C-alpha positions in Angstrom: 4.6 15.0 3.3 2.9 13.8 6.5 0.3 16.6 6.2 -0.4 15.6 2.6 -0.9 11.9 3.4 -3.2 12.7 6.4 -5.2 15.3 4.5 -5.8 13.1 1.5 -6.8 10.1 3.8 -9.2 12.2 5.8 -10.7 13.7 2.7 -11.2 10.3 1.1 -12.8 9.0 4.2 -15.1 12.0 4.6 -16.4 11.8 1.0 -16.9 8.1 0.9 -19.0 7.3 4.0 -21.9 6.5 1.7 -19.7 4.3 -0.5 -18.8 2.2 2.5 -22.5 1.4 3.2 -23.4 0.9 -0.5 -20.6 -1.6 -1.0 -20.8 -3.3 2.3 -24.6 -3.3 3.1 -24.9 -7.1 2.8 -21.9 -7.7 5.0 -23.3 -5.2 7.5 -26.5 -7.2 7.7 -24.4 -10.3 8.4 -22.6 -8.3 11.2 -26.0 -7.3 12.7 -27.3 -10.9 12.6 -24.1 -12.4 13.9 -23.6 -10.0 16.8 -27.3 -10.0 17.7 -27.5 -13.8 17.8 -24.3 -14.3 19.8 -25.2 -11.4 22.2 -28.6 -12.9 22.8 -27.2 -16.3 23.6 -24.6 -14.8 26.0 -27.0 -12.4 27.7 -27.3 -13.1 31.5 -30.7 -13.3 33.1 -30.1 -10.0 34.8 -29.0 -8.3 31.7 -25.5 -7.0 30.6 -23.5 -5.1 33.2 -21.5 -3.4 30.4 -22.4 -2.0 27.0 -21.8 -5.3 25.0 -21.3 -9.0 25.3 -17.8 -8.4 24.0 -16.9 -6.2 27.0 -18.6 -8.5 29.7 -16.3 -10.4 32.2 -15.6 -13.9 31.0 -17.1 -16.4 33.5 -16.8 -19.7 31.8 -14.5 -21.4 29.2 -17.4 -21.8 26.8 -18.2 -18.1 27.0 -14.6 -17.2 26.2 -14.5 -19.6 23.3 -17.8 -18.3 21.9 -16.6 -14.8 22.2 -13.3 -15.6 20.5 -15.2 -17.2 17.6 -17.4 -14.0 17.5 -14.3 -11.9 17.3 -12.9 -14.0 14.4 -16.2 -13.9 12.6 -16.3 -10.1 13.0 -12.8 -9.8 11.6 -13.6 -12.0 8.6 -16.7 -9.9 7.8 -14.6 -6.7 8.4 -12.0 -7.8 5.9 -14.7 -8.6 3.4 -16.1 -5.1 3.8 -12.7 -3.5 3.5 -11.9 -5.4 0.3 -15.2 -4.5 -1.3 -14.8 -0.9 -0.3 -11.2 -0.6 -1.6 -12.1 -2.3 -4.9 -14.9 0.2 -5.3 -12.6 3.1 -4.6 -9.8 2.0 -6.8 -11.3 0.2 -9.7 -15.0 0.9 -9.4 -15.7 -2.8 -9.0 -19.3 -4.0 -8.8 -18.8 -7.3 -7.1 -21.5 -9.7 -5.8 -22.8 -8.2 -2.5 -21.5 -11.2 -0.5 -18.2 -12.8 -1.5 -15.5 -14.7 0.4 -12.9 -16.4 -1.7 -9.1 -16.6 -2.3 -8.8 -12.8 -2.5 -10.2 -12.5 1.0 -7.9 -15.1 2.5 -4.9 -13.5 0.7 -5.6 -10.2 2.3 -6.0 -11.9 5.7 -2.7 -13.8 5.3 -0.9 -10.6 4.3 -2.4 -8.9 7.4 -1.2 -11.8 9.6 2.3 -11.5 8.1 2.3 -7.7 8.6 1.4 -8.2 12.3 4.2 -10.8 12.6 6.7 -8.3 11.0 5.6 -5.6 13.5 6.0 -8.0 16.4 9.3 -9.4 15.4 10.8 -6.0 14.6 10.1 -5.1 18.3 12.5 -7.8 19.4 15.8 -6.3 18.2 14.5 -2.8 19.0 13.8 -3.9 22.5 17.2 -5.5 22.9 18.9 -2.4 21.6 16.8 -0.2 23.9 17.8 -2.4 26.9 21.5 -2.2 26.1 21.2 1.6 25.7 19.3 1.8 29.0 22.1 -0.1 30.7 24.7 2.2 29.4 23.0 5.6 29.4 19.8 5.3 31.5 17.6 8.1 30.2 18.3 7.5 26.5 17.2 3.9 26.9 13.8 5.0 28.2 13.4 7.2 25.1 14.4 4.2 22.9 11.8 2.0 24.6 9.1 4.7 23.8 10.4 5.0 20.2 10.5 1.2 19.5 6.7 0.7 18.9 6.6 3.7 16.6 9.6 2.4 14.6 7.8 -1.0 14.3 4.7 0.9 13.1 6.8 2.6 10.4 8.2 -0.7 9.3 4.8 -2.3 9.1 3.3 0.6 7.1 6.1 0.4 4.5 5.0 -3.2 3.9 1.3 -2.4 4.1 0.8 -1.7 0.4 0.3 -5.4 -0.1 -3.2 -5.1 1.5 -4.9 -2.8 -1.1 -2.8 -4.5 -3.8 -4.2 -7.9 -2.9 -7.7 -6.4 -2.9 -7.4 -5.3 -6.5 -5.5 -8.5 -7.6 -2.2 -6.6 -8.0 0.7 -9.1 -7.5 2.7 -6.6 -5.4 5.2 -8.3 -3.1 6.4 -7.3 0.3 9.8 -6.5 -1.2 8.3 -4.3 -3.9 6.1 -2.5 -1.2 9.2 -1.7 0.8 11.0 -0.3 -2.2 8.0 1.7 -3.5 7.7 3.5 -0.2 11.3 4.6 0.1 11.3 7.9 1.8 7.6 7.7 2.8 8.0 5.5 5.9 7.8 8.2 8.5 5.0 10.2 6.9 3.0 6.9 6.6 3.7 6.0 10.2 2.7 9.4 11.5 -0.5 9.3 9.4 -1.3 5.8 10.7 -0.8 6.9 14.3 -3.2 9.9 13.9 -5.8 7.8 12.1 -5.5 5.1 14.9 -6.2 7.8 17.4 -9.1 9.0 15.4 -10.5 5.5 15.3 -10.0 5.1 19.1 -11.8 8.4 19.7 -14.8 7.4 17.5 -15.1 4.0 19.1 -15.0 5.6 22.5 -17.6 8.1 21.4 -19.9 5.3 20.3 -19.4 3.6 23.6 -20.2 6.8 25.5 -23.4 7.3 23.5 -24.5 3.8 24.1 -23.7 4.1 27.8 -25.7 7.3 28.1 -28.7 5.8 26.4 -28.7 3.1 29.1 -30.1 5.6 31.5 -33.3 5.8 29.5 -33.7 2.3 28.2 -32.1 0.1 31.0 -35.2 -1.9 31.7 -35.8 -2.9 28.0 -34.3 -6.3 27.3 -34.5 -5.9 23.5 -32.7 -2.6 23.7 -29.9 -4.3 25.7 -29.5 -6.8 22.9 -29.4 -4.1 20.3 -26.8 -2.2 22.2 -24.7 -5.3 22.8 -24.7 -6.0 19.0 -24.2 -2.3 18.0 -20.9 -1.8 19.8 -18.8 -4.5 18.1 -20.4 -3.8 14.8 -19.7 -0.1 15.1 -16.1 -0.8 16.2 -15.5 -2.9 13.1 -17.1 -0.4 10.7 -15.1 2.5 12.1 -11.8 0.4 11.9 -12.5 -0.5 8.3 -13.5 3.0 7.3 -10.4 4.6 8.8 -7.7 2.1 7.7 -9.2 1.2 4.3 -9.0 4.9 3.3 -5.6 5.3 4.8 -4.1 2.3 2.9 -5.9 3.2 -0.3 -4.2 6.6 -0.1 -0.8 5.0 0.5 -1.4 2.7 -2.5 -2.5 5.6 -4.8 0.7 7.5 -4.0 2.9 4.7 -5.6 0.4 3.4 -8.2 -0.3 6.6 -10.1 -3.0 5.0 -12.3 -5.2 5.0 -9.2 -4.3 8.5 -8.0 -7.2 10.3 -9.6 -9.7 7.7 -8.2 -8.7 8.6 -4.6 -8.4 12.4 -5.1 -4.6 12.8 -5.3 -3.6 15.9 -7.3 -0.7 16.3 -9.6 1.2 18.4 -7.0 0.7 15.6 -4.5 2.2 13.0 -6.8 5.1 15.4 -7.6 5.8 15.8 -3.9 5.7 12.0 -3.4 8.1 11.6 -6.3 10.5 14.3 -5.0 10.5 12.6 -1.5 11.2 9.2 -3.0 14.0 10.6 -5.3 15.6 12.4 -2.3 15.5 9.2 -0.3 17.0 7.2 -3.3 19.8 9.7 -3.7 20.5 9.6 0.1 20.7 5.8 -0.1 23.1 5.9 -3.1 25.2 8.5 -1.4 25.6 6.3 1.7 26.4 3.3 -0.6 29.1 5.3 -2.4 30.6 6.4 1.0 30.6 2.9 2.2 32.3 1.7 -1.0 34.9 4.4 -0.8 35.6 3.5 2.8 36.0 -0.2 1.9 38.4 0.7 -0.9 40.6 2.8 1.5 40.7 -0.1 3.9 42.0 -2.4 1.2 44.7 0.0 0.1 46.0 0.0 3.7 
């Protein structure tokens, strides 16, 4: 199942690079203007010592505040691009090139809640790992390493609310959890691999911009372009990777969108078999628990 999820996500991403730019071109122009303006205002007289204003050391409180606002603005534009892109993929929407409204803020709120769920789930996992470490030593260390991945799995099972909100589907967190029964670990592994892909691509962009510094170091205008290009490229790569991943997750449980994202009949059959097996396992555990409780009562 993991291979299927990953393969479909990568295929969707590969075949829709152009779609990302067609649906997000206006937001991308906003990203360019935003990062160029802020980068120019933060540029030291001697030029940047790193590839971007976002990676420069923070020297004053005002610089830190402006950079934080820039990060928030980049995130807002990034969410807007992701929403427009997912809507184009799933329902072939032709929205106005620039739109920020209730739908945007609903997706942002859902993302904040997802991050809180992931963070809060680490607390009991960390406590359990600490207890295990105190008792067994080595197993506790393994549990500490596994805790973030378990939190990632939990977060991904709830993550269907993101594409659902983008297409105005009133899917709840509870419904997302139920719909992904049996799919949690494949989704988590796919999210981990796609995260590594995004990190590699961002690092590649940073390396290319650093290498170009050797040829254009004295050009002030080039430094400003490079400073704006890095956060913009980082945001676009992140949107491209995770929007395709979550659109694939959503298409697996909302069959009416399956064909739009390239899922085949055999893929849906495999998803259904996985979910049915998980449901049967859950029912079997419930029956065993009920039988055990009945035996205790007889005694």
